[in-house]
py3Dmol code that shows the C-alpha trace and the ligand (Angstrom):
import py3Dmol

protein = """\
ATOM      1  CA  MET A   1      10.590  12.948  -5.782  1.00  0.00           C
ATOM      2  CA  ARG A   2      11.286  14.893  -2.596  1.00  0.00           C
ATOM      3  CA  GLY A   3      13.396  12.003  -1.329  1.00  0.00           C
ATOM      4  CA  ASN A   4      15.403  11.814  -4.545  1.00  0.00           C
ATOM      5  CA  ALA A   5      15.913  15.592  -4.610  1.00  0.00           C
ATOM      6  CA  PHE A   6      17.095  15.585  -0.985  1.00  0.00           C
ATOM      7  CA  GLU A   7      19.461  12.664  -1.603  1.00  0.00           C
ATOM      8  CA  ALA A   8      20.873  14.465  -4.667  1.00  0.00           C
ATOM      9  CA  ARG A   9      21.364  17.551  -2.486  1.00  0.00           C
ATOM     10  CA  VAL A  10      23.141  15.544   0.254  1.00  0.00           C
ATOM     11  CA  THR A  11      25.502  13.819  -2.163  1.00  0.00           C
ATOM     12  CA  SER A  12      25.950  16.663  -4.674  1.00  0.00           C
ATOM     13  CA  ASP A  13      29.466  17.413  -3.380  1.00  0.00           C
ATOM     14  CA  GLY A  14      30.663  13.866  -4.016  1.00  0.00           C
ATOM     15  CA  GLY A  15      29.635  12.735  -0.529  1.00  0.00           C
ATOM     16  CA  ALA A  16      31.867  15.132   1.480  1.00  0.00           C
ATOM     17  CA  GLU A  17      28.883  16.458   3.457  1.00  0.00           C
ATOM     18  CA  LEU A  18      27.779  12.920   4.234  1.00  0.00           C
ATOM     19  CA  MET A  19      31.261  11.948   5.409  1.00  0.00           C
ATOM     20  CA  ARG A  20      31.428  15.087   7.535  1.00  0.00           C
ATOM     21  CA  LEU A  21      28.205  14.012   9.264  1.00  0.00           C
ATOM     22  CA  LEU A  22      29.934  10.711  10.080  1.00  0.00           C
ATOM     23  CA  GLY A  23      32.962  12.424  11.470  1.00  0.00           C
ATOM     24  CA  ALA A  24      35.383  11.672   8.602  1.00  0.00           C
ATOM     25  CA  GLU A  25      38.211  14.190   8.635  1.00  0.00           C
ATOM     26  CA  GLY A  26      38.797  16.511   5.717  1.00  0.00           C
ATOM     27  CA  PRO A  27      36.490  17.015   2.742  1.00  0.00           C
ATOM     28  CA  THR A  28      38.650  14.957   0.393  1.00  0.00           C
ATOM     29  CA  GLY A  29      40.063  12.398   2.774  1.00  0.00           C
ATOM     30  CA  PHE A  30      38.010   9.445   1.634  1.00  0.00           C
ATOM     31  CA  ALA A  31      37.816   7.000  -1.242  1.00  0.00           C
ATOM     32  CA  LEU A  32      34.799   6.813  -3.544  1.00  0.00           C
ATOM     33  CA  PRO A  33      35.060   3.562  -5.514  1.00  0.00           C
ATOM     34  CA  ASP A  34      33.267   3.010  -8.789  1.00  0.00           C
ATOM     35  CA  LEU A  35      30.657   0.290  -8.259  1.00  0.00           C
ATOM     36  CA  ALA A  36      29.389   0.042 -11.841  1.00  0.00           C
ATOM     37  CA  ALA A  37      29.108  -3.484 -13.227  1.00  0.00           C
ATOM     38  CA  ALA A  38      26.786  -5.481 -15.470  1.00  0.00           C
ATOM     39  CA  GLY A  39      23.746  -7.164 -13.933  1.00  0.00           C
ATOM     40  CA  PRO A  40      22.860  -7.655 -10.261  1.00  0.00           C
ATOM     41  CA  GLU A  41      25.402 -10.471  -9.753  1.00  0.00           C
ATOM     42  CA  GLY A  42      28.157  -8.269 -11.210  1.00  0.00           C
ATOM     43  CA  ARG A  43      27.141  -5.322  -9.028  1.00  0.00           C
ATOM     44  CA  THR A  44      27.003  -7.384  -5.812  1.00  0.00           C
ATOM     45  CA  ALA A  45      30.431  -8.882  -6.587  1.00  0.00           C
ATOM     46  CA  ARG A  46      31.814  -5.402  -7.290  1.00  0.00           C
ATOM     47  CA  THR A  47      30.373  -4.097  -4.016  1.00  0.00           C
ATOM     48  CA  ALA A  48      31.869  -6.991  -2.002  1.00  0.00           C
ATOM     49  CA  LEU A  49      35.251  -6.406  -3.653  1.00  0.00           C
ATOM     50  CA  ALA A  50      35.131  -2.663  -2.869  1.00  0.00           C
ATOM     51  CA  LEU A  51      34.194  -3.363   0.778  1.00  0.00           C
ATOM     52  CA  ARG A  52      37.096  -5.807   1.183  1.00  0.00           C
ATOM     53  CA  GLN A  53      39.539  -3.459  -0.527  1.00  0.00           C
ATOM     54  CA  ALA A  54      38.477  -0.499   1.628  1.00  0.00           C
ATOM     55  CA  THR A  55      38.800  -2.578   4.813  1.00  0.00           C
ATOM     56  CA  ALA A  56      42.258  -3.776   3.784  1.00  0.00           C
ATOM     57  CA  ASP A  57      43.337  -0.203   2.912  1.00  0.00           C
ATOM     58  CA  GLY A  58      42.068   1.124   6.261  1.00  0.00           C
ATOM     59  CA  VAL A  59      40.819   4.428   4.827  1.00  0.00           C
ATOM     60  CA  TRP A  60      37.476   6.188   5.023  1.00  0.00           C
ATOM     61  CA  THR A  61      35.486   4.952   2.005  1.00  0.00           C
ATOM     62  CA  LEU A  62      32.057   5.893   0.763  1.00  0.00           C
ATOM     63  CA  LEU A  63      30.106   3.358  -1.298  1.00  0.00           C
ATOM     64  CA  ARG A  64      27.167   5.080  -2.938  1.00  0.00           C
ATOM     65  CA  HIS A  65      24.272   2.818  -3.927  1.00  0.00           C
ATOM     66  CA  PRO A  66      26.106  -0.461  -3.406  1.00  0.00           C
ATOM     67  CA  LEU A  67      24.172  -3.629  -4.269  1.00  0.00           C
ATOM     68  CA  LEU A  68      23.901  -6.348  -1.632  1.00  0.00           C
ATOM     69  CA  ALA A  69      22.408  -9.827  -1.824  1.00  0.00           C
ATOM     70  CA  LEU A  70      20.512 -11.543   0.968  1.00  0.00           C
ATOM     71  CA  GLU A  71      19.058 -15.017   0.868  1.00  0.00           C
ATOM     72  CA  VAL A  72      15.348 -14.819   1.635  1.00  0.00           C
ATOM     73  CA  ALA A  73      13.534 -18.166   1.886  1.00  0.00           C
ATOM     74  CA  GLY A  74      16.272 -19.774  -0.182  1.00  0.00           C
ATOM     75  CA  ALA A  75      16.186 -17.236  -3.038  1.00  0.00           C
ATOM     76  CA  PRO A  76      18.508 -14.235  -3.458  1.00  0.00           C
ATOM     77  CA  ALA A  77      17.011 -10.790  -2.847  1.00  0.00           C
ATOM     78  CA  TYR A  78      18.965  -7.757  -4.045  1.00  0.00           C
ATOM     79  CA  LEU A  79      19.104  -4.706  -1.801  1.00  0.00           C
ATOM     80  CA  GLU A  80      20.373  -1.221  -2.525  1.00  0.00           C
ATOM     81  CA  PRO A  81      21.128   0.972   0.507  1.00  0.00           C
ATOM     82  CA  ASP A  82      21.629   4.696  -0.107  1.00  0.00           C
ATOM     83  CA  ALA A  83      25.231   4.351   1.058  1.00  0.00           C
ATOM     84  CA  VAL A  84      27.649   2.299   3.131  1.00  0.00           C
ATOM     85  CA  VAL A  85      30.647   3.912   4.797  1.00  0.00           C
ATOM     86  CA  VAL A  86      33.806   1.975   5.676  1.00  0.00           C
ATOM     87  CA  HIS A  87      35.662   3.413   8.675  1.00  0.00           C
ATOM     88  CA  PRO A  88      39.482   3.209   8.905  1.00  0.00           C
ATOM     89  CA  ASP A  89      39.100   0.679  11.768  1.00  0.00           C
ATOM     90  CA  GLY A  90      37.212  -1.736   9.475  1.00  0.00           C
ATOM     91  CA  ARG A  91      33.703  -0.874  10.718  1.00  0.00           C
ATOM     92  CA  TRP A  92      30.952  -0.673   8.079  1.00  0.00           C
ATOM     93  CA  THR A  93      28.014   1.684   8.647  1.00  0.00           C
ATOM     94  CA  VAL A  94      24.768   1.761   6.679  1.00  0.00           C
ATOM     95  CA  VAL A  95      23.552   5.253   5.738  1.00  0.00           C
ATOM     96  CA  GLU A  96      19.874   5.864   5.017  1.00  0.00           C
ATOM     97  CA  ILE A  97      18.830   9.196   3.509  1.00  0.00           C
ATOM     98  CA  LYS A  98      15.179  10.069   4.128  1.00  0.00           C
ATOM     99  CA  SER A  99      13.186  13.157   3.212  1.00  0.00           C
ATOM    100  CA  PHE A 100      11.075  13.404   6.388  1.00  0.00           C
ATOM    101  CA  PRO A 101      12.262  16.281   8.583  1.00  0.00           C
ATOM    102  CA  MET A 102      14.146  16.033  11.852  1.00  0.00           C
ATOM    103  CA  ILE A 103      12.726  18.826  13.956  1.00  0.00           C
ATOM    104  CA  ASP A 104      14.654  19.817  17.091  1.00  0.00           C
ATOM    105  CA  ALA A 105      16.755  16.656  16.637  1.00  0.00           C
ATOM    106  CA  SER A 106      13.786  14.274  16.621  1.00  0.00           C
ATOM    107  CA  ALA A 107      11.702  12.844  13.794  1.00  0.00           C
ATOM    108  CA  ASP A 108       8.366  11.040  13.423  1.00  0.00           C
ATOM    109  CA  ALA A 109       8.812   7.827  15.463  1.00  0.00           C
ATOM    110  CA  ALA A 110       6.829   5.678  12.999  1.00  0.00           C
ATOM    111  CA  LYS A 111       8.963   6.845  10.073  1.00  0.00           C
ATOM    112  CA  VAL A 112      12.196   6.347  12.004  1.00  0.00           C
ATOM    113  CA  GLY A 113      10.983   2.849  12.950  1.00  0.00           C
ATOM    114  CA  ALA A 114      10.284   1.991   9.293  1.00  0.00           C
ATOM    115  CA  ALA A 115      13.713   3.315   8.268  1.00  0.00           C
ATOM    116  CA  ALA A 116      15.340   1.268  11.061  1.00  0.00           C
ATOM    117  CA  ARG A 117      13.607  -1.941   9.907  1.00  0.00           C
ATOM    118  CA  GLN A 118      14.739  -1.257   6.331  1.00  0.00           C
ATOM    119  CA  ALA A 119      18.314  -0.509   7.392  1.00  0.00           C
ATOM    120  CA  ALA A 120      18.439  -3.646   9.586  1.00  0.00           C
ATOM    121  CA  VAL A 121      17.973  -5.795   6.467  1.00  0.00           C
ATOM    122  CA  TYR A 122      20.962  -4.038   4.862  1.00  0.00           C
ATOM    123  CA  VAL A 123      23.025  -4.712   8.003  1.00  0.00           C
ATOM    124  CA  LEU A 124      22.158  -8.414   7.794  1.00  0.00           C
ATOM    125  CA  ALA A 125      23.224  -8.523   4.142  1.00  0.00           C
ATOM    126  CA  LEU A 126      26.500  -6.760   5.010  1.00  0.00           C
ATOM    127  CA  GLU A 127      27.173  -9.219   7.832  1.00  0.00           C
ATOM    128  CA  ARG A 128      27.304 -12.045   5.260  1.00  0.00           C
ATOM    129  CA  ILE A 129      30.154 -10.262   3.447  1.00  0.00           C
ATOM    130  CA  ALA A 130      31.916  -9.135   6.637  1.00  0.00           C
ATOM    131  CA  ALA A 131      32.019 -12.762   7.853  1.00  0.00           C
ATOM    132  CA  HIS A 132      34.471 -13.487   5.012  1.00  0.00           C
ATOM    133  CA  THR A 133      36.455 -10.266   5.310  1.00  0.00           C
ATOM    134  CA  GLY A 134      39.324 -10.136   7.771  1.00  0.00           C
ATOM    135  CA  GLY A 135      39.169  -7.171  10.176  1.00  0.00           C
ATOM    136  CA  ALA A 136      35.653  -6.129   9.134  1.00  0.00           C
ATOM    137  CA  SER A 137      32.658  -5.602  11.402  1.00  0.00           C
ATOM    138  CA  VAL A 138      29.216  -4.190  10.730  1.00  0.00           C
ATOM    139  CA  ALA A 139      27.849  -1.460  13.001  1.00  0.00           C
ATOM    140  CA  GLU A 140      24.548  -2.370  14.652  1.00  0.00           C
ATOM    141  CA  SER A 141      23.508   1.248  14.475  1.00  0.00           C
ATOM    142  CA  VAL A 142      22.855   3.128  11.245  1.00  0.00           C
ATOM    143  CA  LEU A 143      23.199   6.761  10.240  1.00  0.00           C
ATOM    144  CA  LEU A 144      19.859   8.331   9.392  1.00  0.00           C
ATOM    145  CA  VAL A 145      20.217  11.530   7.346  1.00  0.00           C
ATOM    146  CA  CYS A 146      17.183  13.832   7.172  1.00  0.00           C
ATOM    147  CA  PRO A 147      16.439  17.500   6.370  1.00  0.00           C
ATOM    148  CA  LYS A 148      17.080  19.702   9.409  1.00  0.00           C
ATOM    149  CA  ASP A 149      13.968  21.397  10.823  1.00  0.00           C
ATOM    150  CA  PHE A 150      12.171  23.092   7.909  1.00  0.00           C
ATOM    151  CA  SER A 151      15.257  23.577   5.753  1.00  0.00           C
ATOM    152  CA  ASN A 152      16.882  21.466   3.070  1.00  0.00           C
ATOM    153  CA  LEU A 153      20.109  21.160   5.066  1.00  0.00           C
ATOM    154  CA  PRO A 154      21.061  17.620   6.060  1.00  0.00           C
ATOM    155  CA  THR A 155      21.356  16.530   9.636  1.00  0.00           C
ATOM    156  CA  ALA A 156      22.112  13.055  10.946  1.00  0.00           C
ATOM    157  CA  SER A 157      21.124  10.830  13.800  1.00  0.00           C
ATOM    158  CA  VAL A 158      22.563   7.471  14.846  1.00  0.00           C
ATOM    159  CA  VAL A 159      19.782   4.882  15.160  1.00  0.00           C
ATOM    160  CA  ASP A 160      20.339   1.679  17.130  1.00  0.00           C
ATOM    161  CA  VAL A 161      18.900  -1.220  15.083  1.00  0.00           C
ATOM    162  CA  ARG A 162      19.782  -4.162  17.384  1.00  0.00           C
ATOM    163  CA  LYS A 163      16.128  -4.895  18.124  1.00  0.00           C
ATOM    164  CA  GLN A 164      15.144  -4.765  14.435  1.00  0.00           C
ATOM    165  CA  LEU A 165      18.084  -7.037  13.634  1.00  0.00           C
ATOM    166  CA  SER A 166      17.016  -9.765  16.035  1.00  0.00           C
ATOM    167  CA  VAL A 167      13.383  -9.564  14.851  1.00  0.00           C
ATOM    168  CA  THR A 168      14.403  -9.747  11.175  1.00  0.00           C
ATOM    169  CA  ARG A 169      16.847 -12.611  11.852  1.00  0.00           C
ATOM    170  CA  ARG A 170      14.049 -14.569  13.536  1.00  0.00           C
ATOM    171  CA  GLN A 171      11.607 -13.833  10.725  1.00  0.00           C
ATOM    172  CA  LEU A 172      14.068 -14.836   8.025  1.00  0.00           C
ATOM    173  CA  ALA A 173      14.888 -18.090   9.832  1.00  0.00           C
ATOM    174  CA  ARG A 174      11.195 -18.947  10.087  1.00  0.00           C
ATOM    175  CA  LEU A 175      10.373 -18.339   6.426  1.00  0.00           C
ATOM    176  CA  THR A 176       9.386 -21.399   4.450  1.00  0.00           C
ATOM    177  CA  ARG A 177      11.901 -22.019   1.705  1.00  0.00           C
ATOM    178  CA  VAL A 178      10.764 -21.190  -1.825  1.00  0.00           C
ATOM    179  CA  GLU A 179      11.634 -24.770  -2.920  1.00  0.00           C
ATOM    180  CA  ASP A 180       9.282 -26.203  -0.261  1.00  0.00           C
ATOM    181  CA  ILE A 181       6.474 -23.882  -1.364  1.00  0.00           C
ATOM    182  CA  ALA A 182       7.090 -24.838  -4.997  1.00  0.00           C
ATOM    183  CA  THR A 183       7.046 -28.560  -4.143  1.00  0.00           C
ATOM    184  CA  ALA A 184       3.590 -28.202  -2.583  1.00  0.00           C
ATOM    185  CA  LEU A 185       2.123 -26.625  -5.744  1.00  0.00           C
ATOM    186  CA  PRO A 186       0.147 -28.681  -8.248  1.00  0.00           C
ATOM    187  CA  ALA A 187       2.359 -30.015 -11.043  1.00  0.00           C
ATOM    188  CA  GLY A 188       2.681 -27.684 -14.027  1.00  0.00           C
ATOM    189  CA  VAL A 189       1.301 -24.576 -12.279  1.00  0.00           C
ATOM    190  CA  THR A 190       2.828 -21.327 -13.592  1.00  0.00           C
ATOM    191  CA  PHE A 191       2.490 -17.637 -12.760  1.00  0.00           C
ATOM    192  CA  ASP A 192       3.775 -16.464 -16.129  1.00  0.00           C
ATOM    193  CA  PRO A 193       1.935 -13.154 -16.782  1.00  0.00           C
ATOM    194  CA  GLU A 194       1.821 -14.070 -20.483  1.00  0.00           C
ATOM    195  CA  ARG A 195      -0.612 -16.930 -19.748  1.00  0.00           C
ATOM    196  CA  PRO A 196      -4.385 -16.428 -20.252  1.00  0.00           C
ATOM    197  CA  ALA A 197      -6.253 -14.768 -17.347  1.00  0.00           C
ATOM    198  CA  ASP A 198      -8.307 -17.874 -16.465  1.00  0.00           C
ATOM    199  CA  GLU A 199      -5.200 -20.001 -16.229  1.00  0.00           C
ATOM    200  CA  LEU A 200      -3.467 -17.400 -14.038  1.00  0.00           C
ATOM    201  CA  ARG A 201      -6.534 -17.102 -11.820  1.00  0.00           C
ATOM    202  CA  ALA A 202      -6.579 -20.879 -11.324  1.00  0.00           C
ATOM    203  CA  ALA A 203      -2.842 -20.874 -10.603  1.00  0.00           C
ATOM    204  CA  VAL A 204      -3.189 -18.164  -7.928  1.00  0.00           C
ATOM    205  CA  ALA A 205      -6.182 -19.984  -6.410  1.00  0.00           C
ATOM    206  CA  ALA A 206      -4.061 -23.147  -6.098  1.00  0.00           C
ATOM    207  CA  VAL A 207      -1.718 -21.432  -3.632  1.00  0.00           C
ATOM    208  CA  PRO A 208      -2.679 -21.299   0.049  1.00  0.00           C
ATOM    209  CA  ALA A 209      -2.693 -17.806   1.578  1.00  0.00           C
ATOM    210  CA  ALA A 210      -2.758 -16.373   5.099  1.00  0.00           C
ATOM    211  CA  TYR A 211      -4.787 -13.189   4.561  1.00  0.00           C
ATOM    212  CA  ALA A 212      -4.878 -10.453   7.199  1.00  0.00           C
ATOM    213  CA  PRO A 213      -6.300  -6.912   6.863  1.00  0.00           C
ATOM    214  CA  GLY A 214      -2.723  -5.584   6.860  1.00  0.00           C
ATOM    215  CA  CYS A 215      -2.285  -7.195   3.415  1.00  0.00           C
ATOM    216  CA  LEU A 216      -4.492  -4.444   1.931  1.00  0.00           C
ATOM    217  CA  ALA A 217      -1.710  -1.909   2.399  1.00  0.00           C
ATOM    218  CA  ALA A 218       1.107  -4.148   1.239  1.00  0.00           C
ATOM    219  CA  CYS A 219       0.141  -6.735  -1.367  1.00  0.00           C
ATOM    220  CA  GLU A 220      -1.310  -6.581  -4.852  1.00  0.00           C
ATOM    221  CA  LEU A 221      -3.196  -9.831  -4.268  1.00  0.00           C
ATOM    222  CA  ALA A 222      -5.014  -8.442  -1.223  1.00  0.00           C
ATOM    223  CA  PHE A 223      -8.499  -8.185  -2.801  1.00  0.00           C
ATOM    224  CA  HIS A 224      -8.234 -11.702  -4.188  1.00  0.00           C
ATOM    225  CA  CYS A 225      -7.110 -13.130  -0.837  1.00  0.00           C
ATOM    226  CA  ARG A 226      -9.714 -11.129   1.080  1.00  0.00           C
ATOM    227  CA  ASP A 227     -12.548 -12.435  -1.136  1.00  0.00           C
ATOM    228  CA  ARG A 228     -11.295 -15.955  -0.680  1.00  0.00           C
ATOM    229  CA  ALA A 229     -10.980 -15.590   3.098  1.00  0.00           C
ATOM    230  CA  ARG A 230     -14.469 -14.038   3.329  1.00  0.00           C
ATOM    231  CA  ARG A 231     -16.009 -16.806   1.243  1.00  0.00           C
ATOM    232  CA  ALA A 232     -14.421 -19.363   3.550  1.00  0.00           C
ATOM    233  CA  GLY A 233     -15.703 -17.422   6.600  1.00  0.00           C
ATOM    234  CA  ALA A 234     -12.121 -17.248   7.915  1.00  0.00           C
ATOM    235  CA  VAL A 235     -11.638 -15.303  11.144  1.00  0.00           C
ATOM    236  CA  GLU A 236      -8.407 -13.878   9.644  1.00  0.00           C
ATOM    237  CA  THR A 237     -10.563 -11.206   7.927  1.00  0.00           C
ATOM    238  CA  LEU A 238     -11.203  -9.733  11.398  1.00  0.00           C
ATOM    239  CA  GLY A 239      -7.509  -9.079  12.017  1.00  0.00           C
ATOM    240  CA  ARG A 240      -4.580 -10.916  13.516  1.00  0.00           C
ATOM    241  CA  SER A 241      -5.359  -9.970  17.115  1.00  0.00           C
ATOM    242  CA  VAL A 242      -8.941 -11.318  16.886  1.00  0.00           C
ATOM    243  CA  ARG A 243      -7.635 -14.466  15.235  1.00  0.00           C
ATOM    244  CA  GLY A 244      -5.127 -14.856  18.068  1.00  0.00           C
ATOM    245  CA  GLU A 245      -7.841 -14.409  20.726  1.00  0.00           C
ATOM    246  CA  LEU A 246     -10.021 -17.082  19.109  1.00  0.00           C
ATOM    247  CA  GLY A 247      -7.406 -19.819  19.487  1.00  0.00           C
ATOM    248  CA  GLY A 248      -8.407 -22.922  17.541  1.00  0.00           C
ATOM    249  CA  LEU A 249     -11.685 -21.485  16.166  1.00  0.00           C
ATOM    250  CA  ARG A 250     -10.902 -20.795  12.525  1.00  0.00           C
ATOM    251  CA  THR A 251     -14.219 -19.732  10.948  1.00  0.00           C
ATOM    252  CA  VAL A 252     -16.981 -17.291  11.833  1.00  0.00           C
ATOM    253  CA  GLY A 253     -19.377 -20.296  11.753  1.00  0.00           C
ATOM    254  CA  ASP A 254     -17.270 -22.110  14.383  1.00  0.00           C
ATOM    255  CA  VAL A 255     -17.232 -18.968  16.552  1.00  0.00           C
ATOM    256  CA  LEU A 256     -21.025 -18.540  16.402  1.00  0.00           C
ATOM    257  CA  ALA A 257     -21.594 -22.240  17.103  1.00  0.00           C
ATOM    258  CA  ALA A 258     -19.231 -22.038  20.082  1.00  0.00           C
ATOM    259  CA  ALA A 259     -21.033 -18.939  21.399  1.00  0.00           C
ATOM    260  CA  ARG A 260     -24.441 -20.638  21.040  1.00  0.00           C
ATOM    261  CA  GLY A 261     -23.191 -23.710  22.841  1.00  0.00           C
ATOM    262  CA  THR A 262     -23.729 -26.097  19.919  1.00  0.00           C
ATOM    263  CA  ALA A 263     -20.029 -26.776  19.378  1.00  0.00           C
ATOM    264  CA  GLY A 264     -16.647 -26.271  21.008  1.00  0.00           C
ATOM    265  CA  ASP A 265     -14.971 -27.499  24.160  1.00  0.00           C
ATOM    266  CA  PRO A 266     -16.373 -25.586  27.179  1.00  0.00           C
ATOM    267  CA  ASP A 267     -12.950 -25.848  28.849  1.00  0.00           C
ATOM    268  CA  ASP A 268     -11.358 -23.910  25.984  1.00  0.00           C
ATOM    269  CA  PRO A 269     -10.864 -20.328  27.322  1.00  0.00           C
ATOM    270  CA  ALA A 270     -11.941 -18.832  23.958  1.00  0.00           C
ATOM    271  CA  VAL A 271     -15.156 -20.902  23.930  1.00  0.00           C
ATOM    272  CA  ALA A 272     -15.866 -20.052  27.575  1.00  0.00           C
ATOM    273  CA  ALA A 273     -15.339 -16.318  26.881  1.00  0.00           C
ATOM    274  CA  LEU A 274     -17.624 -16.465  23.825  1.00  0.00           C
ATOM    275  CA  ARG A 275     -20.400 -18.178  25.805  1.00  0.00           C
ATOM    276  CA  ARG A 276     -20.095 -15.620  28.576  1.00  0.00           C
ATOM    277  CA  ALA A 277     -20.253 -12.799  26.000  1.00  0.00           C
ATOM    278  CA  ALA A 278     -23.289 -14.425  24.320  1.00  0.00           C
ATOM    279  CA  ALA A 279     -25.043 -14.767  27.697  1.00  0.00           C
ATOM    280  CA  LEU A 280     -24.344 -11.104  28.546  1.00  0.00           C
ATOM    281  CA  ARG A 281     -25.637 -10.040  25.146  1.00  0.00           C
ATOM    282  CA  ALA A 282     -28.811 -12.107  25.540  1.00  0.00           C
ATOM    283  CA  GLU A 283     -29.297 -10.624  29.019  1.00  0.00           C
ATOM    284  CA  ALA A 284     -28.872  -7.085  27.691  1.00  0.00           C
ATOM    285  CA  LEU A 285     -31.284  -7.704  24.814  1.00  0.00           C
ATOM    286  CA  ALA A 286     -33.857  -9.237  27.140  1.00  0.00           C
ATOM    287  CA  ALA A 287     -33.684  -6.136  29.335  1.00  0.00           C
ATOM    288  CA  LEU A 288     -34.282  -3.757  26.407  1.00  0.00           C
ATOM    289  CA  PRO A 289     -38.116  -4.075  26.012  1.00  0.00           C
ATOM    290  CA  ALA A 290     -38.530  -3.614  29.765  1.00  0.00           C
ATOM    291  CA  ALA A 291     -36.529  -0.399  29.646  1.00  0.00           C
ATOM    292  CA  ARG A 292     -38.602   0.831  26.708  1.00  0.00           C
ATOM    293  CA  THR A 293     -41.889   0.135  28.475  1.00  0.00           C
ATOM    294  CA  ALA A 294     -40.741   1.724  31.725  1.00  0.00           C
ATOM    295  CA  PRO A 295     -39.437   5.194  30.771  1.00  0.00           C
ATOM    296  CA  GLU A 296     -39.972   6.384  34.350  1.00  0.00           C
ATOM    297  CA  GLU A 297     -36.989   4.238  35.304  1.00  0.00           C
ATOM    298  CA  LEU A 298     -34.674   6.196  33.002  1.00  0.00           C
ATOM    299  CA  PRO A 299     -32.689   8.996  34.670  1.00  0.00           C
ATOM    300  CA  GLU A 300     -34.656  12.233  34.510  1.00  0.00           C
ATOM    301  CA  ALA A 301     -31.651  14.222  33.505  1.00  0.00           C
ATOM    302  CA  ALA A 302     -31.085  12.135  30.377  1.00  0.00           C
ATOM    303  CA  GLY A 303     -32.713  14.925  28.331  1.00  0.00           C
ATOM    304  CA  CYS A 304     -31.862  13.349  25.002  1.00  0.00           C
ATOM    305  CA  HIS A 305     -34.431  12.261  22.432  1.00  0.00           C
TER     306      HIS A 305
END
"""
ligand_1 = """\
8
SF4
S -2.774 -10.603 0.164
Fe -0.662 -11.081 -0.419
S 0.453 -11.187 1.511
Fe -1.732 -11.327 2.014
S -2.176 -13.515 2.028
Fe -2.607 -12.805 -0.035
S -0.719 -13.153 -1.167
Fe -0.190 -13.287 1.003
"""
view = py3Dmol.view(width=600, height=400)
view.addModel(protein, "pdb")
view.setStyle({"model": 0}, {"cartoon": {"style": "trace"}})
view.addModel(ligand_1, "xyz")
view.setStyle({"model": 1}, {"stick": {}})
view.zoomTo()
view.show()
């Protein structure tokens, strides 16, 4: 609600304040095209047309809530930035309006990072349109608009998103295509929410998952996937970094067997580290009764009971 109220405040004058933050001259010296159209396809086509027209006209143009399409794993995803500004030189800049404050010209780094990752996806979607628009280019930095200090006045900061762009490009290129995922599913499986619960449960169970604790904050299927991973004893439940450290050992059972020396290749660094850790633990446990029976060996100044 705070975000919506702040955005309404920033754009209440038809976008003049926003354009001023970008350096556009004069409060009325920019175009504000109407982007209304029916359905997402109609809105994305209208947005692309407005971007091309503005670039050809070479005038400052503000597109409020344009709709962009980006192919994700072979399926279109629709994205709605807060605004895109077309500069007279044909440059397109993404504008993100956020309600977290910018105090003394700096904001919470984690929140700025999240906004940069979000804006980078918009830049990628814009690049697809710019590639077919003569004279257009997409800025690799975005304009982040936030409340200034503890007021409701907008202030802006230019955020370089080149790093986020290369990460997102790599991630998108690595995604398995939806068609390939669908081909691997059992014939006739459906996720139609109208189907009976048992059928839906079986359908969800038929899909492989790669659970990680981070899913709990991001996915509605997290409890289902966590239960499944726990039942299978998967090391993924311990977090991605632990999973990475364990190399080819995929279950808690495999890890324990490797530590006990009943399985695993001793030349595998993960197995060797586990055996060393198990030996240290056994050594420490073996020393415990001796320490308990010889209190005189404990430091006198311990003083804690
Ligand atoms: S919880 Fe969601 S994101 Fe995580 S593995 Fe399951 S379906 Fe995938």
